[in-house]
C-alpha positions as CSV (number, residue, x, y, z in Angstrom):
1,M,12.6,-11.4,9.1
2,L,15.2,-9.7,6.6
3,L,15.9,-11.9,3.6
4,V,19.2,-11.3,1.4
5,F,19.1,-12.5,-2.2
6,D,21.6,-13.0,-4.5
7,S,19.9,-11.0,-7.2
8,L,16.4,-9.0,-7.9
9,V,15.6,-12.1,-10.4
10,E,15.8,-14.4,-7.2
11,M,13.9,-12.5,-5.0
12,K,10.9,-12.2,-7.2
13,K,10.8,-15.9,-7.3
14,L,10.5,-15.9,-3.9
15,L,6.9,-13.9,-3.7
16,G,5.2,-14.2,-0.6
17,I,8.0,-15.0,1.8
18,V,8.3,-12.0,3.9
19,V,5.7,-9.7,5.6
20,L,2.3,-10.4,3.6
21,G,3.9,-10.5,0.2
22,L,5.9,-7.3,0.7
23,L,9.3,-8.1,-0.4
24,I,12.4,-6.5,-0.4
25,Y,16.0,-7.0,-1.6
26,T,18.7,-5.0,0.0
27,T,22.0,-5.5,1.8
28,P,23.2,-3.6,4.7
29,S,25.5,-1.2,2.4
30,K,22.7,-0.6,-0.1
31,A,20.3,2.3,0.3
32,I,16.6,1.2,0.1
33,D,14.8,1.7,-3.1
34,L,10.9,1.7,-3.1
35,R,11.1,-0.6,-6.2
36,D,12.7,-3.2,-4.5
37,F,9.3,-4.0,-2.6
38,Q,6.2,-6.1,-4.2
39,I,2.7,-6.6,-3.4
40,E,1.1,-9.3,-5.1
41,G,4.4,-9.5,-7.2
42,I,3.8,-6.1,-8.6
43,S,6.5,-3.0,-7.7
44,I,5.8,0.8,-7.9
45,L,6.6,2.0,-11.3
46,D,5.8,-1.1,-12.7
47,S,3.2,-0.5,-15.8
48,A,0.2,-1.4,-14.6
49,T,-0.4,-3.3,-18.4
50,D,2.6,-5.5,-17.3
51,H,0.0,-7.2,-14.7
52,F,-3.7,-6.5,-15.7
53,S,-5.6,-6.0,-18.8
54,I,-6.4,-2.5,-20.3
55,D,-10.0,-3.7,-20.1
56,K,-9.4,-4.8,-16.3
57,I,-7.8,-1.3,-15.4
58,K,-10.3,0.8,-17.2
59,N,-13.5,-1.3,-15.7
60,N,-12.0,-0.2,-12.0
61,T,-10.9,2.9,-12.4
62,R,-12.7,5.0,-9.7
63,N,-13.1,8.6,-8.7
64,Y,-12.6,9.3,-5.2
65,F,-10.1,11.6,-5.5
66,K,-10.6,15.2,-4.7
67,N,-8.7,15.8,-8.6
68,N,-8.0,13.5,-11.4
69,K,-4.2,14.0,-10.9
70,F,-4.2,10.7,-10.5
71,T,-6.0,7.9,-10.9
72,P,-7.3,5.0,-8.7
73,V,-8.3,1.4,-9.5
74,D,-9.2,-0.5,-7.1
75,F,-10.8,-4.2,-7.1
76,E,-11.1,-7.8,-5.4
77,I,-8.7,-10.6,-6.0
78,N,-9.3,-14.1,-5.6
79,S,-6.0,-15.7,-6.3
80,S,-4.2,-14.4,-3.3
81,E,-3.4,-16.3,-0.1
82,M,-3.1,-12.8,1.2
83,Y,-5.2,-10.1,0.4
84,S,-8.8,-9.7,-0.3
85,A,-8.4,-6.9,-2.3
86,I,-5.3,-4.4,-4.6
87,Q,-5.5,-0.4,-5.0
88,F,-2.9,1.5,-7.0
89,A,-3.1,4.4,-8.9
90,F,-1.2,6.2,-11.8
91,A,-0.7,9.7,-13.0
92,T,-4.1,10.2,-15.2
93,N,-1.9,11.5,-18.2
94,D,0.6,8.9,-18.0
95,N,-0.1,6.3,-21.0
96,Q,2.3,3.6,-19.5
97,F,0.4,3.7,-16.8
98,K,3.2,3.3,-14.0
99,I,2.1,2.6,-10.8
100,T,2.5,4.9,-8.1
101,S,0.9,3.9,-5.2
102,L,-0.2,0.1,-4.6
103,N,-2.2,-1.3,-1.7
104,G,-2.9,-4.7,-0.6
105,I,-6.2,-5.2,1.6
106,I,-7.0,-7.8,4.1
107,D,-10.6,-7.4,5.6
108,F,-11.3,-7.7,9.3
109,P,-15.4,-7.6,9.5
110,N,-16.3,-6.2,12.7
111,N,-13.0,-6.5,14.1
112,I,-10.7,-4.1,14.2
113,D,-8.9,-5.0,17.5
114,K,-7.7,-8.1,15.2
115,C,-6.8,-5.7,12.2
116,N,-4.7,-3.4,14.8
117,S,-2.8,-6.7,16.5
118,K,-2.1,-7.8,12.9
119,K,-0.7,-4.3,12.3
120,N,1.5,-4.0,15.2
121,E,2.9,-7.4,13.8
122,I,3.3,-6.2,10.4
123,V,5.3,-2.8,11.7
124,S,7.5,-4.9,14.1
125,Q,8.7,-6.9,10.7
126,I,8.8,-3.9,8.6
127,S,11.0,-1.7,11.5
128,D,13.6,-4.2,11.0
129,L,13.9,-4.2,7.4
130,V,14.0,-0.7,6.7
131,K,16.2,0.0,10.0
132,G,18.8,3.0,9.4
133,F,17.0,4.0,5.8
134,S,13.7,5.4,7.2
135,K,11.8,7.5,9.7
136,K,9.2,5.9,11.5
137,I,5.5,7.9,11.9
138,D,2.5,6.8,13.9
139,T,-0.6,9.2,13.3
140,G,-2.5,7.8,16.1
141,V,-6.0,7.1,15.9
142,Q,-7.2,9.5,13.4
143,Q,-11.1,10.9,12.0
144,H,-11.3,9.3,8.5
145,P,-11.7,12.1,5.7
146,A,-14.5,10.4,4.2
147,D,-16.6,9.7,7.0
148,K,-17.0,11.6,10.4
149,H,-18.0,8.5,12.3
150,S,-14.8,6.3,11.0
151,S,-11.4,6.0,12.1
152,Y,-8.1,5.2,11.2
153,S,-4.4,4.3,13.0
154,E,-1.3,4.6,10.4
155,I,2.2,3.7,10.9
156,R,4.1,4.9,8.3
157,F,7.8,4.5,7.6
158,E,9.4,7.3,5.4
159,L,12.6,6.4,3.6
160,D,15.6,8.5,2.8
161,S,14.4,9.4,-0.7
162,G,10.6,10.6,0.6
163,D,9.0,7.5,-0.3
164,N,6.7,6.0,1.8
165,I,5.8,2.5,3.2
166,Y,2.4,2.5,5.5
167,I,-0.1,0.2,7.6
168,K,-3.3,1.2,8.3
169,C,-6.1,-0.5,10.0
170,T,-9.4,1.3,9.1
171,D,-12.4,1.1,11.5
172,W,-15.7,2.2,9.3
173,S,-18.6,3.2,11.3
174,D,-22.3,1.2,10.7
175,Q,-23.6,4.3,9.1
176,I,-21.3,3.8,5.9
177,G,-21.4,0.2,5.9
178,Y,-17.7,-0.5,4.4
179,T,-15.4,-3.3,5.8
180,D,-13.2,-2.8,8.5
181,H,-9.7,-3.6,6.9
182,L,-6.0,-3.6,7.0
183,K,-4.0,-1.8,4.4
184,V,-0.2,-2.6,3.4
185,G,0.8,0.3,1.1
186,I,3.9,1.5,-0.9
187,E,4.0,5.1,-2.7
188,T,6.3,7.4,-4.2
189,K,6.9,10.7,-2.7
190,E,5.1,12.4,-5.4
191,F,2.1,10.5,-4.7
192,H,2.8,11.2,-1.2
193,D,2.8,14.4,-1.2
194,W,0.0,15.3,-3.3
195,Y,-2.5,12.8,-1.8
196,H,-1.5,14.4,1.6
197,N,-1.8,17.6,0.6
198,I,-5.0,17.7,-2.1
199,G,-5.6,14.1,-3.1
200,Y,-7.5,12.7,0.3
201,Y,-9.9,10.4,-0.4
202,I,-13.7,11.3,-0.8
203,S,-15.4,8.0,-0.5
204,K,-13.5,4.4,0.3
């Protein structure tokens, strides 16, 4: 469902109405800007310090990228009605901690079929939101780069700007022991290009 608001301020007051907390403010004549989307009230290029303390950010940084151009942060959230965890990343040398990649995660323990069903539902809704402003890319089922026994499937919407929105289900193997989950993500073109060329995860 597409909601059009009179102002971005009004949109932010209505957090959580559209597609699992992924909100958009736009009009038919306005090109989509990734900053118009929010996950849990957070937008791309927000400073992470506007939403989390420095201690929380530093205590939850990870090292699962192949190099340190970007710093990932990953932690569970108990206050959300939608997501069980949140992930984001910022350029490591950015003292303002501007978010370049943002994901909300929903767990589906040992139920990848239900995950895929929810993924398809969200994809259908987002397709309506970005129709005419994006290219839809379906990866099909792929081996996960972190574990040859695990797999993922992803639908990605590449906006005219090169920025991306994606919905992804990961089916973790019993050997690796992680929880199957759905991920709703938004990321800048800069982060996307780096991640898909040299920055693949080496862990979850």
